[in-house]
N, C-alpha and C positions, 0 to 999 in steps of 0.2 A: 350609723350612730343615731340618726333621726328615728329610724324604726325602733331602735332599742329604747330611746327616750319615750317614744309614744307607748311602747309596751309597758314600761315602768309606771307611767302615768295611769294607764288603763287599769293595771293591777292594783294600784293604790286606791283608785276610785271604787273598784269592785270590793275591796276589803272594807272601805269606809261604809259603802252602801249596805253590806251584809254584817257589819260589826255586831249589831244587836242579835241577829240570828246566830252568829258564830258563838257568842257568849252563852246564848240559851242552849245551844247544842252541848257545850261543855258542861253546863249545869245539869242538863238532862242525862248525860253520860255518867255524871257523878252520883246519880240516884241509883241505889242498888236494891233489888227486891230482897236481899239477904244481908241485913245489917249485922248479923251475928258472925259472919265470915270475916276473918281478920284480913285476908287478901282484898276482899271487897271494900272493907273500911279504909285500908291503905290506898286503894285505888281512888276511892272517892275523895280522900284527903288530898291526894296528889293532884287530882283534877281541880279541886277547889283552889289549891295553891297556884296551879297553872292559870286559873281564871282570874286570880287576884294579882296578876302582874308577873307571874313566873314564865308565861308562855304567850307569845304573840301569834294568834291564830290567823292564818291567811286563807285557809280553805278547808272545806269539810265535804265528806261523802259517806254514804251508808251502804254497806254491803250485807246482803242477807243470805242466810243459809237456806238452800232449796233441798228438800228431802230427796235423796237418791242422786244428787249432783255433787261432785267433789268440789268443783270450783265455786267460790263465792260469787254471787250475782250482784252487780252494781244496781242499786235501786234508782230507777229513772226519776229524775227531778230532785234527787236528794243533794246534789252537788251545789254548793254555794261558795261565794268568795272567788278566789283565783281558779278554783276547780270547776266553776260553772261553765266555762267555755271549752267544749271538747276539742276545739282546733288550736288551743293555745300551744305555742311552740315549746314551752318549758313544762308547764304544769300538767299537760295531758299525759305525759310519760313519767311523772314523778312517782306514780304508784304502780308502775308497770309490773314490778315483781313483788309488790306487797299490796294488800294483805295476803296471808297465806290461804291454803285451801281449808275447807270446812273441817276435815278430820284433824288437821294440825291445830286449828283454832280451838276445837272442842277439847283436845288432849292437852293444851297448854296449861302449865302449872298455875300461871298467874293470869288474871283477867286483863292485865295491863301490859302493853308492849311499847317500848320506847327505843327507836332506832333512827338511823340516818336515812333519809329518802334519797331518790336517785337523781335529784336535780338541785342546781344552785338557786338560791333565792334571788329574786329580782328586786326585792325591797329591803331597805335598811342596811343589810350587810351582805357582802358577796361571799356567802357561806353556804355549805350544804344544808338543805332543809332538814328539819327535825320532823319525825313522824311519831304520833301518839295513836296507838290503837287500843280501843276499849271494847272488850267483849260484851255483847248485849244479851241479856237473859229475859225470858218471859216470866210470867208470874209464878210458874212452877219451877223455875231455875234451869230451864232448858236453854241452851245456847241457840239464839235465833239470828245472830248477825254480829257485825262489828262496826263501831263508830270510828271513822278515820279522820284524823286532824293533821294538817301540815302547817308548819310555821317555823318560828325560831324561838329557842329559849332565850330569855332575857338574862341580864347579868345576875339577876337573883339566883339563877340556877347554879352559878359558880360561887356566889358570895354566901349563899345559905349553907351552913355546915351540913354535912351528910347526916349527922345524928339528928338534925331537925327537919331534914327534907323528907316529906312523906314518900312512901314506897321505897326510897333509898335506905332509910333507916332500918326498915324490916330486912332488907337484903344484907345489910351489914351484920345484923345479928345472926343471920343464917350462915354467912361466911365464917364468922368466928366459931359458930357451932361446928361446922364442917372441918375447920382447922384444929379443933380441940383446944380452943383458947377461951379462957373465962371472959365474960362480958366486961369485966373491969380489971384493971391492972396494967402493968408496963407493956406486956406483949400486945394487949388489946389496943393500947394507945398507938403502938407502932403500926399495927394493922390499919387503924383508922387514918394515921398519917399517910401511909402508903396509898390507901384508897382515895383520900382527899387529893393526892397528887395526880391521880389518874384522870383522864378526860371523863366528864360526867356520863358520856355514852357507855363507856366500859362498865361503870358501876351499875347503871340502870339496865343495861342489855346483857352484859357478859354472863357466861355460865358461872354459877355460884362456885362449883368445885374448882373451875379454872381460876377464879379470883382468889380462892383460898390458897391454891398452889403458888400463885404469883406472890401473895403476901408472905407466905412461909419462906419462899426462896429469897425474896428481897431482904427480909429481916436478917437472914444469914449473911447476905452480901454486905450489909453494913459492917459486920465484924471482919469479913475477909473479901474485900472487893475483887470481883472478877466479872467476866462477861457472861450474860445469860440472855437467852432469846425466848420469848413466849409468842405464840401465834394462835389465832382462832378465826374461823369464818364467822361472819355475822349470822344472825338467826335465820335469815332468809337465803343464805348461801350466795350472796352477791359479791361481797367484798371480803378481803382478808385483813384482819387487824393484827398488827405486830408490835410488841413491846420489846425494846432492846435496852438492856442495862449494861453498863460498863464502868470500869474505874474512871473517875472524872478526868484524870490526866490523859487518858487514851482518846478522849473525844476530840474531834476536830470537824470543821464544816465539810472538808473534803471527804472525811470518813462517812459523814451523814449522807453526802451525795452518792458515794460509792454504794452504800447500803441500799439507798432508795433505787438506784439504777439496777442493782443486783436483784432486789426483790421484784422489780418489774419483770426482769427476764425470767426469774425462777418461777414466778406465779402466772406469767402470761397476762398480767394486768394491763388495762388500757392507760392507767395513770397511777402514780403513787404520791400521796400527800404526806409530808413530814412535819411533825411537831417536836420541838426539842425542849428538854427541861434539864438545865445544868444548875444545881443548887450549891449551897456551901458545903453540903455533905460529901461523902466519899464517892457518890455515884452520879453518873450522868444517865439520862434516859431519853430514848427516841421513841416516838409513837408514829408508826407508819400505817397508812391505810392504802391497801392495794385494791383499787377499784376494778370490778369485773374480772376478778381472778378466776383461774380455772377451777372447776369443781373436782372433787375427789383427789386432792393433793395429799401426798404423804408428808404431813407437816414436819415430822421429825427429820426425814431424809432429804426432802426436797426444799425445805425452807429453813428450819432451825439450824441444822448442822452447817450448811454453806454460809449462812450469815454469821454464825458463831465463829467459823474459821477465819473470816475476815477480821472480825473484831479482836480475835484472840492472837493476832500477830502473824497473819498470812504473809505479809511482806518480809517479816524477819526470817521466817522459814525459807521463803523463796530466795532471799539474798544469800542465805547460808548455802543453798544448793549451787547458786551461781559461783560463789566464792570457791567452792570445792571443785570447780571444773578445771581439769588439767590443761586443756587447750586454751591458750590465752586469746587466740583469735575468736574462738567460739564464745568465750566468756565476755568479750567486748561486744560481740554481735548480739548476744542475748540481752545485755544491759541496755543497748540502744533500743531494741524492740520493746523491752519491758517498761520503758518510760511512760508509755501511753496505752497500757492494756485496757480494754473495755471493762468497765466496772462489773457488769453482769458476768463476764468471763471469770473475773477474779473471785466473785462471790460464789459462783457455781462450781468451781473446780479447785481441788486441793493444789497446793503449791508444787507438789511432786509431779502431778499430772501436767500442769502448765509448763513446768520446766522441761519435761520430756517432749511435750508438744513443740516448744520453741526450738529445742536442739534438733529435733527431727526435721522440722521445716527448714531451718537454716543450713542443715547438712545435706539437704536434697539438691543435687546438682542439676536435676532436670525439673524445671519449673512446671512443665506440663504433666508431670507425674504426681499421682495422688498416693500419699503414704497412708498406711492403715496401722492402728495399734488397738489392741483389745486390753482395756484396763479392768481389773477385778478390784472393786472398791469395798468400802465398809458395808457390813450387813448384806453381803452378797450382791450388791449393785454392780452390774457389768455394763460398760459402755464400749461401743465400737466407735473409735475416733478416726475421722477422715481428715487428713491434713493436706491442704492444697494451696497453691499459689494462683493468683490472678482471678480465679473463680471457684465457687463451691461446686462439688459434684451434684449432678442432677438427681434429686431424690426420686423422681419418677422412674429412673432406671436403677438406682441403688436399692431401693426398698424391695422391688420385686425380685431382684437377684438374691438379696439376703433371705427373703421368704422362701425362694426355691431351695436355698441351702438349709432351711429349717430354722431360721432365726426370725423371731417376731419382735418388732420395735414398738415400745410403749410411747416414747416421745422423742422429739428431735429438737436440737438447739444449735444454731450456727452462729459463730462469733467471727467478726471481721476485725483483723488486727492490722493496723497501719504501721509498717516498718520504716526503716530509714531509706532514704533515696527513693521515696515514692513507691516502694514495694508494698504489696498487699497480700496478706495471708488469710486463709480461712480454716477454721477449726469447726467441724461438724460433729457434734456428739449425739450418738444414737444410743439411747438407753433401752436395753433389751428387756423383755418380760421375764418373769420369774422362772418359767420353764426353760427358756433359752439360756438364762444366766446359769442355771444349774448344770447345763450341758457344757457351756464354755468354761466353767470353773474346773472341769476335769482335765487332767493331763493325758495326751498332749493336744487336746482339742483347741485351746486358745491359740497355741503356736501355729498349728496347721490352718486353723480358721483365719488367722491373720494373713497367712500367705495366700490363701484362696481369695479373701476379700480384696486384697491389694491387686491381685492378678485380674479379678473381675472388673475392678474400677479402672484399670489401665488397659482394658481390652486385650488382655493376655490369656484369658481363660474363657472357656465356654460356659455360658449361663445354662441353667437347667436343673431339674429335680435331682439328677444324679449327684449334684454337689452336696446333697444332704448326707452323703456317706462321709464327708469330712467331719461333720458335726456328730453324726450318730456312731460312726465306727472309728473316728480318729485317724482317718486315712490322709496321707499327703495328697494334695491336688493331682500330682503326677500319677499316683496310684489310682485315683478316681478315674483319670483319663484312660487307664488300662481297662477298667471295668466298662467305661463308656464306649471305648473302641470295640471291645468284644461284643457288647450289646448291639451296637450299631451294625457290626458285620453280620450278626445273627439276624437282625431285621432284614438286611439285604438278602440274606440266604433264605428268607421265607418264614421267619418266626411270626407267630400269630399275635404276639404281644407288642403293644406300643412301647416306645422307650420310656414314656412317663410311667406306665404301669410297672415296667421292670424296675425303674428307679424306686417307686413307692414300695415295691415288694422287697427289694434288697435292703433298704434302710431299716426294715424291721428285723433283719437278720445280721446285725453287725458282727457277731462272732464268726459266722460262716464266711462273711465277706472278707474279714481279716485273714481267715485261713486260706481263702483263695489267693489273696495277695501274697501271703507268706509263701505259699507253694510256688506261685509264679516267679517271684523275685529270687527265691533260692534256686529254682530250676535254671534260671538264665543269668545268674550272677557269675561273671567271669572269675571272680575271686574265690568262688566256692569250689570244693573238690568234686570229683566225679561221683564219690559216694553221696555227697550232699545233693548233687543233682538228681541222682537216682532216688534218694529218700524223698525229695520234693515231689517227684513223679508219683511215688507210692502214696504220698500224702493226698495228692489231688485225686488219685484213683479211689482211695478209701473215703474221701469226702463225699463222693457221689453216692456211696452206699450207706452213709451214716447221716441221713437227713430225717430220721424219725421224729426229731423234736420240732421240725418245722410245721407239721400238721396243716399244710396248705399245698394242694397239688400243683398249682401254678408256680408258686415260689420254689418248690422242689425242682420243677422242670427248669426254671431259670437258673438256679444254682448248679444243677447237674449239667446243663448245657454249656455254661461258662467254663466249668471244669473240663468238659470234653474239648472245648475250643483251646483251652490252655494246653491240654495234653497233646492236641494235634498240631500245636505250634512248634515249628522247628527252629526258628530264629526270631529275634526281636531286636529292635534298635533301642530298647528301654535303657540299657546301660551305656550306650555310646555317648561319651562326653561331648562329642562334636554335634550331636543332634540339637537343633535349634527349636525354640518355641515349644508348642504342645504337640508336635507331630510324633506319632508312634507308629511303628511298622511291625507287622507280623508276617511271617512266612508259614503257610500251612501245608501239612500233608493232607490235601483235600480228599484224596482217595480213602483216607481212614476216618473221615468225618461222616458218620451215618446221618447226622442231622441235616446234611446238605441234600438238595434235590439232585436227581440225575440230570445230565451226566456229571460225574464228579471228576474234576481235572486231576492231573498228576500232581501239580504243585500250584500254589496260589500265593500271591503277595498282596497284602491289604495295607494301604497307607491311609492314615486317619489323622485329621486335625480339624479344628473348628473352622478353618478357612476352606478346606476341601477334603475330599476323600476319594479313593479310587481302588480298583482291583486290577490285578494282572493274572490271568489264568493261563496255564500251560498244559498241553496235552502229553508232554514227555520231557526228558532231560534236554533234548535239543528241539527247541520249538520256537516259532516266530509268528508274529501277526501284528496288526496295527493297534495303535492306542487312539481311542476316540474321546472327544470332548462331548460328554453326554448331557442331555437336558432332562433326563429321567431321574429326578432327585430321589424318588421313593423306591425305585427298583432298577437302578443302573446295573447292578450285578446280574439281574435277570436278562437285561439287554445284552450284556457282555457274554453271558453264558450261552445265549442263543447264537451269538456271533461265533463264539469259539467252537460250538458244535458244528456249525457250517464250515468253519475254518479247518476243523479236523478232516472233513471230507475233502475240502479244497486242497489241503496240504498233502494229500496222497501223492501229488505229482512232484513234490519237492522234498529236500532232505529233512528239514525240521518238521515236527508234529505241529498241530495247530496251536495257536496262542492268540489271545486277545486281551486288550486292556481298556479300561475306561475310567474317567474321572468326572466329578461334578464340582462346580464352583459354588460354595455355600454362602459367600458373602458379597455377591454382586448386588449393588443397590437397586432397589426397585425403580423401573423406568430409567435406568442408566443409559447414557449415550452409547452408540455402537462402538466408538473407539475406547471407551472405558471398559466395556465388556470384553473387547478383544484384548486389551492390555492385561486384564485380570486372567483371562484364559491362558495367555502366554506365560504369565508369571506362575500360575498354578501348574502348568505343564512342566515348567522347569523344576518346580518343587517335587512333582510326582516322579519325574525321571530320576532326580537325585535320591528320592526315597527308595526307588527300585534298586539303584546301585548301592545304596547304603548297606544292604544286607546280602549282596551278591558277591561271590568269590571272583577273584581276578587271576589272570595268568601273568607272571613276571618271569621272564627268561625261562619259560617252560615249566615253572613251578606254580602250583596253586597257592594263592595267598588269600586267606579268609579275612573277612572284615574285622577291624579292630574292636576290642571290647565286646565281642559277640560270641556267645555260646552257640555252636552249630551242632544240632542234633541230627543232621543229615550228612550225606556224603558230599564230596566236592561237587559244586554245581555252578560252573562259570559261564554257561552259555545263556546269555540274555540278549536277544535281538528284538528290536521293535521296528515299527513302520508307521507311515502316515495313515490316517483314517479320517472319518468325519470330524471336521473342526480342527484338525491338526495337519492338514495337507501341506502346509508350508513350514512345518516345524522340524523337519529332519536335520537341518543345519544346527538348530538349537540343541537337539539331543546329542548329535555328534560332537558339538562343541563341549558339552558337559562331559561326555565320555573321554574326549582327548584331554581335557583339563585335569581329569581325575586319573589319567593314565590307564584307563580301562583297555584291556588287551585287544578288543575289537576295533578300537579307533573309530574311524568314520564308517566302518562296516556295522557299527552298532545300530544305526538307523538308515535303512536304504533310502536312496534318493539324495537330496542335498546338493551342495555345490559340486562335489566330485562324484556324484552318482547319477542315476538315470531318472530324469524328470518324466514321470508317467504321463502327465498331460501332454507334454511336448512330443513324447513318443506315441501317445495314443494307444499304449499297449493294452490296457484293460478293454477298451472298446474294440480293438482289433481281435482280441481273444474272443470276446462275445460275438463278434462278426463271423468267426469260424463256426460257431454254433448256428448262427443264422444261415450261413451258406449250406451247412449240412442239412438243416431242416428243409430248406427249399429244394435242395437237390433230391431229397427223398420223396418230395411230392411233385417231382418233375417240373420244377419251375426254374428257368435259367435266369439267374440274377444279373448276368452280364448283358442280356439283351432285352429282357422283358421287365417293364416297370412293376413295382408293387405299391400298394397303398399301405399306409402305416399311420398309427397314432403313437404318441410317446409321452413320457414323463421326464421333464428336464428342460433346460434351455441351452442356448448356443454358447454361453460362457462356461458351462460345465465341462468337465473332462470326459466322463463316460458318454453323456448324451451328445455333447458338441462334436467330439471326435467320431462317435458312432454314426451320426447321420451324414457324415462326409465320406464314408467308406464306399458309397455306391452312388453313381450318377443316375440310377434308375428308381430313385425313391420319390413317391408322391406322399409327402407328409401332409395329411389332411387335417390333423389336429394334434395339439400338444399343450401341456400346461406345466407350470412350476408353482412355487409358493406365492408368486406375484401376479402372473397373468395367464390368460387363456388365449390360445392361438388357434384359429380355424381358417383353412384354405381348401374349400371343397374340391376344386379341380385345378390343382397347381400345375404350372408349367415346369416340367422336370428340370430342364436346363437352367431356367431363370431362378427357380427356387433354390437349386443347388448353389448357384453363384451368390445369392443373397445370404444363405446360411453360412457360406464360407466367409463372407464379409463380416457377419455378426460374430463368428468365432474369433476373428482377429481383432474385434473391437473390445477393449478392456471393459469388464463388468457390464457387458451388454445384457439386454433383456428382450423379451418378445416385443415389447413396445417400441424397440428400435428397428423392427422389421419395416422395410419400405412398403407402406400400405398400398402403393400403386401396383405392386406386384401380386397382391392378394386377389384371388379370383372372386367372381360375383358370389355374394352370400357369405363371404368370410369376413374376418376382422380380428382385432386384438382387444380384449376386455380385461380390466383389472378384476381380480378376484374379490375386491371390496365392494363392487356395485351391488345394488339391491336385487336387480333382475336383468335378464338379457333376453331380447327378442330375437329368436332364431329365424333367419331367412329360410326360404324353401330349399335353397341349394344346400345349406348346412344340415337341415333336417334330413335331406335325402342321403347325403354321404354318411351321416351318423346313424341312420336307420331309426329315426324317432319321429313321432307325430307332434311332440310338444312344441308349441309355438313360442311360449314365454316360460323361461326357467330361471331358477336361482343359480348362482355360480356353482354351488355344491351339486345341484341336480345335473348341471351340464357336465361336470367332471365325471359323474357316475355314467352318464350317457356316452361320453368319450371312451371310457374304459370298456364299454360293451359294444363299441362300433364294429360293424361287419367289414373288417379290413383284413389284409393279408398278414400284417405284422403289428404286434403290440410290443414296443421296445421301451423297457423301463430303465431309465438312466438317472432316476431320482432317489430320494430318501423317503422311506415309509413302506407300509405293507398295504397293498391295494387289492390283493386277491386272497380270498379265504375259501374254505369249503362251505357248502350249504349246511353242513352238520355242525359247523363251528359258530360260536357267538362272537360278536365284536369284542366283548370283554376278554375272551380267550386269546384274541390276537394281541392285545395289550399295545395298541397304537391308537390311542383315543383321538388324536388329531385327524385321522382319516376315517373315522367311523361312519361319517355321513356320505362318503363317496365310494367306499369299498364295495367290491362286487364278489359274487360267488363264482367258483371255477366252472361250474356247469352252466353258467349263464353267459360266459364269454363267447363272442361270435367271431373272433379272429381265428386265423389258421395257425399262427406261430406266436409264441411268447418268448422273448429274449430278455434275460435278466442281467443287465449290466450293473444294476445296483444290488446291494445286499438286502435280503429279507423282503423283497418286493412281493412275495407270495408266501403263504404258509405251505408247508409240505402237503398237508391235506388238500389245500386248494389246487396245487400242481397236479396231484394224483387225480383229483376229480376232473380236471380239464383233460388230462391225458386219457382217462378212461372213456371219455366221449369222443376221442379221436384227435384231440389237439396235439400239436407238436410243441413239446417243452422238455427241458432238462431240469437243472436246478441252478440257483445263483452260484453255488460252489463250482459247478462246471463252467457256466457261462463267463464268470468274471475272474477265473483263476489265474489269468495271465499276469495280473498285477503282482500277486504274491509270488508267482513263478519267476517273474523278472527280478523282483527284489532278492529272491534266494540266489539266483545266478550272480547278481551283483555282490551280495555279501560273500559268497564262496570265492569269487574271483579276488575280492579285496583281501580276504583272509590269506589267500595264497600269496598274493603280491606283497602284502605287508610283512610277510616273513623275510622277504628279500630286502624290503625297505629297512626293516629293523636290523638286518645283518649288514647293511651298508652296501649291498651289491646292486641296488636299484634306487636311483634318485626318486623322490616323491613326485617331482614334476614328470618324470618319465612314466611313473605308474599312472598318473592322471591322464597322460596322453594316450597310453595304451587302453585304459578304460573307455576313453572316447572313441578310439579307433575300432573297437570291437562291438560298438553299439548295435549295428545292424545284424551281426552274427548272433548276439544275445537275443535280439528280437525274433530272429528266425527259429532259434532253438525253443523259445517259449511258445511261439505259435504252432510249432510242430507238436508240442504236447497237447495243445487245445484241439488240434485237428485229429490226433490219434484217439484222444478220449472220446470225442463226439462220434468218431467213426466206430469205435468199439461199442458205444451205447446203442446206436441205431441197429447194428448187427445183432446185438443181444436181444433187443426188442423184437426184431424180426424172427428170432429163433424161439420166441415164447409160444408159438403155436405148436411146437413139437412136444409131445407128452413126456418124453424122456428128459428133455431140457427142463420142463416144468418141475418134474420130480427132483431133478438134480439141484435146482435152485431152492426148492423147499428144504432139501437135506442140507444145503450149504447154509441157509439162514438158521436152521436148527443147530448146526454145529457151531456157528459163530455165537449164537445165543448161549449155548452150553458152555463155551469158553469164557463167557462174560464180556465179550467184545461188543455186543450190541444188546439193546433192550427194544423189543419190537414196538412197544407202546410209545417209547420216547422217540424212536426213529420213524414212527408212522409206517411200519412194515406190517403187512397182513399176517393175521394169525394162520395157523395150519388149517383151520376150518375155512377161513376166507380164501386161502390158496386153493383149497379143494373146490369151493364154489366157482372160483374163476376158471379153474381147469375144466370144469363141467361146461362152462360157457365158452370154452375155447380161448380163454385169455389167461394171462398169468401176471407177471410184473410189468409195471409201466417204467418209462425211462427215468422219472424222478426216483422211483424206488430202486431201480437197478444202479443208479448213480451212487446211492448210499451203500448198497451191498458191495459194489465193486471197490469203492473207496476203502471200506473196512477190510476187504481182502488185501488190497495193496498195503494198507497200514500194517496189517498182520504180517505180511511178507517182509516189509521194511524192518519190523521189530525183530523177527526171528533171524533174518539174514544179518542184521546189524550185530548180532551176537557171535557171528562167524568171523574168522580172519580171512576175509575175501581177497585182500590185496596180495596174498601169497599164491593165489591160484594162477595157473599158467595163462589163463585167458583174461585176467583182470585188466591188464592195460588196454587190450583190444576193446573190451566192453566199456571201460570208463572214459577213454579219450574222447569219444564223440560228444560227451556231455559238455565239454568246454569248447569255446570258439577256437577255430583252427589256428589263428595267429598266436593264441596264447600257448598252445601245446606244440607249436612248430619247433620250439627249442626248449621245451620243459617236459618233464616226465609227469604225467597225470597222477601216478602213484605217489608222488612226493607231496601231494596236497595234505595239509594237516588233518583234513576230514575225509581223506580218500576212502576209508572203509565205509563211513556213513553214507557218502555220496554214491558209492558203488552199490550199496544195499538198496538205495532209492532207485537208481537206474535199473537194476535188475527187477525189482518189484514192478515198476511201471512198464518196462519193455516186455517182460514176460507176460503180464496180464493183458497189455494192449494187443499183443500179437496172438496170444493163445486164448484169451478170454479167461474168466475166473473159474471155469469148470474143468478145463482140460488137464491141467497139471495135477490137481487132487485125484482125478480119475486115474491118471497114469501112475501116480504114487501108490494108489491103492492096488492097482493091478500088479505092480511089481513088489508089493509089500515094502515099499520104501517110504521115507518121509517126504513131505511136500518140499522141504528144503532141498533134499536130494533131487527132486524133480526140477526145481528152479535152477539148481547148479548144472543139471544135465542140459537144460535148455541153453544156458550160458555157454557151456562147452561147445555145443553144436553150432550155436550162433557165431562164436568166435572162430571156430575151426573152418567153417565154410565161408567166413567173411560175408555174412548175409546182410550186414547193415547197408552197404551201397545198393544192394538189390532191392531191398524194401524201401529205401529212400526214393528210388526211381518210381516204384509203384505208388508211394505216398504222393509224389509230385503230380500224378495224373489221376488221383483218386476221385476228383470232382469233375473231370473232363470226359471220362468214359461214360458210355450208357450205363444206367443204373443196373441193369441185368448183368452186364459184363462185369461191373465192379463186384457184384455179389458173387459171381462165379470165381473171380480172382481171389476173393476173401476165402471162399470155401476151399479152394485148392491150396492156398498158402497155409491155411490152418492144418489141412491134411498133411502137408509136407512137414510142418513143424512137429506135428504129433508123431509122425513116423521117425523123425530125427531124435526126438527126446526118448521115444520108446526104444530106439536102437541103443542110445547111450546108456539108458538104465539097464538094458538087457546085457550089455557088455560089462558094465561096472557094478 
């Protein structure tokens, strides 16, 4: 207060001090070089009147025109009075937005400008300062500047009649002239009366035509009183001046307040000042000044119409709507809320809009849910209205989502409504621009747009550019999800276009996109006829050929590819009413999709939602393989395709063809805690499993039952079996629980393992299978693993299944180095016995790591280091055992060195690809996490590589290592025991469950029997591993024979001609490369032979599976050994539901394992018989002579005989089998 008093006193002193100068300035400005100009004369007269008591001058400043500069320049030293002090808290800013620029000043019609300044006076009256601007001319009449005065008009300004007030009187004449009114007469008097009633500022400043319109209208209102609103911005665009006329009886103080508050909201003003005039006449008038109003307002739509609606009986119309409400409860609720509606809400919105807002808010049972309505108002104004409780939606999320959908927002206004019982509601009005309004005004765009926006705001739909198809093509959001899903799948399949580019391209072709959706929905509509389904397929086919009007190659490619995907779709969940959320599922005939990279699976299921997505690829009608939780968001299908390719080779030993699935979680929060990530992974796994089953056939009492509300364009396809994999090792019970809950025919055979299955880690079955390969490798290089220690490096840790079990399978291991994703372990000269015991301890320690290793047991120069350290100093002992001279290394460098260590065995029990060929780039490997540590196959210094983990090496890397003499098979050979064990488990469960379902075997007895035959299952599985590795080394040894080389070249050519292999894809040598190798005395390596032999077995499985094998006389003899002895002691193996398929698998494997892949085709050709006949001849001889026990005895001693003796036995047994098959073919 004291500071304010001091400021007023100082201002008064300044004005008194400069009073004479201020008066002189007014007199100076009144002198005009052109007395003949009427405007100049009026200006001079006005300034003389002002100087004679009409205006109290508080301050002065001069602004000059500088040639070439738009802004007027304040002349230094010209400011006097209260404007003298540039630091004054009030007056320094009062001219902030006046005077105008030089161009406007020069073009101004009048030399005089009278407006309100931007500050309140500190002297005399607490009112807004008045500003008088006088254009300054030089002697030749050129504008050179402006005299600026601030002060207050005295009472003379209002008491002097306008007709006598200089400057004003001239403006009155012009108003009458513009209105077409004679200067004298009744109408002129009415005009003058109206102008006299206006604030002087309006008469002195207002646009003349605007004043004429006001007078004309108000004159008419005297005869027929009604509400009218006039609005204009002041000449400097700072404020908005509004006149509101209404019938006098309609005026009230509350209405004035409502209008003022409403205007503030409508204009975005910082403040609104109201002056009221209620005379004895029929009209009342309000004068409102909205300070700092927004620029570029549509005065008609944004100001005049809303204010007029309030004055014109807004509440009457609203009450009528409420009274017409049928629901009494709703009627009461609306009235309670309407008691205290915000004034700006009322003035800015029609009563119909507010009524709909309130009823939607009050009818919303979920207070957390945001409701959305699109209103199409007068003159094409469209608003998107967001209705919420407790809090308004975040505009930082809302506006980008609307933008992605193709909607641009011009302005936003949020109203807060306080309801009864402390409730609070929010109405956010988003006014769209003209282009967006035109789109939303079309049918059915507003309807589907409303659905989309509400889903987006409630986190029920995916944001993204593809949503523009709702606005551009009028698609329902569910239909857009179809397009988005197909585009996403195509991206995973290798499409070169980004999803954003595809979305932007498609929205430009709304008609074609609508045709795609029409074809898709008709083709899969369960209510449509077969003819309609066929017509829809034809429509999609024709669409691909009728894209001439597109005129853009990329867009044509996108449309044609989506059509191809739709045509390759066999089933979809789109019409399933039970399908929840935005999940959509497609089943593809992948073999028919030319846009897919090789290899193309037999069938594929794609599950898509904004929360997750995943694929399940199958190599045949009966196929199985694991489901993994992938972290490769951009190319998880590529990852799964690589896995299923290996699985196809691996599954040569089991009944099903290869299969593999993978999913990614798309909504895991960044930096989420481990338990949060784990919970999301499990939840998504459940959804993925459910999605796979949603479009899969079931068996019920022997009959095939197709999914409900699903058009199936393929044959019956009920065989769906999954397994654990990376990230899903503990999920088998979850999958089986879902299968049992849904009554899926496989029950808990759906996912191997689980509570009533075989725990692979507990059995150590995968590691034991890999160890069969290790034993075979070392046997072939004359190293006795039972008595002679070996040095090894490894990838993994003791808590893992494959690594932990693997390094406990021999007491002769010297593990000199190992690493996982956390630590690096080095033990240069380990004590064999002590280190084995310590590894055993760690294996039994839950969630152990290498850091838990007893450091006192580590030999000199060794240790355990976190992979996060900056550098590691390598002691001499470590350098020696690892074969490096590097004394200080980074963790990545050390891992690279470990992979190249000169040891006996490199055992991979981890995840990742660590070996490539020197001809391959790291980018080709597509495992970026290990790019810095990966090594080339020809740089490896170990003797043997064992792949307990999948994809540890590229096929080219394996071949490169093998070509330089290294011992290696493939991951499909080394770790096939896991899938083999699962297949035995599934087949046993399928058989026993037929008895459980028939009521002849209690489920508890089934579970006991499964447990009792564990060791028999294990023995059967490891037998397969032993036979496969035995076969491979013998085939490798035979590669030095020219005839064998030629036969393999012919075999590969035949498989290629039949379309069973692609050399480039399988990394098999070309005919030219085979010829070069033959010249060098080499042919195929073990990794290459593994691929060829697997394809031969798969080929035999397929062609034999088409035969009715179970009716053969020898069928029981050949099939029975596949099962554990306790199981078939009182059961007939031929009674198994899959007996024929199992028998085909047994025959393919046994025949090839015993005879090799070349003998039977050679015999078939010699006898002009089919290869099927040759295999059946082998089976007949095998059963007739009961050779299984004989060969079992030989197998048991295969690794205990001297290697030369073993090779001789193999040669003689093959000769025996060849003679037997030859004899059978000769007879029959």
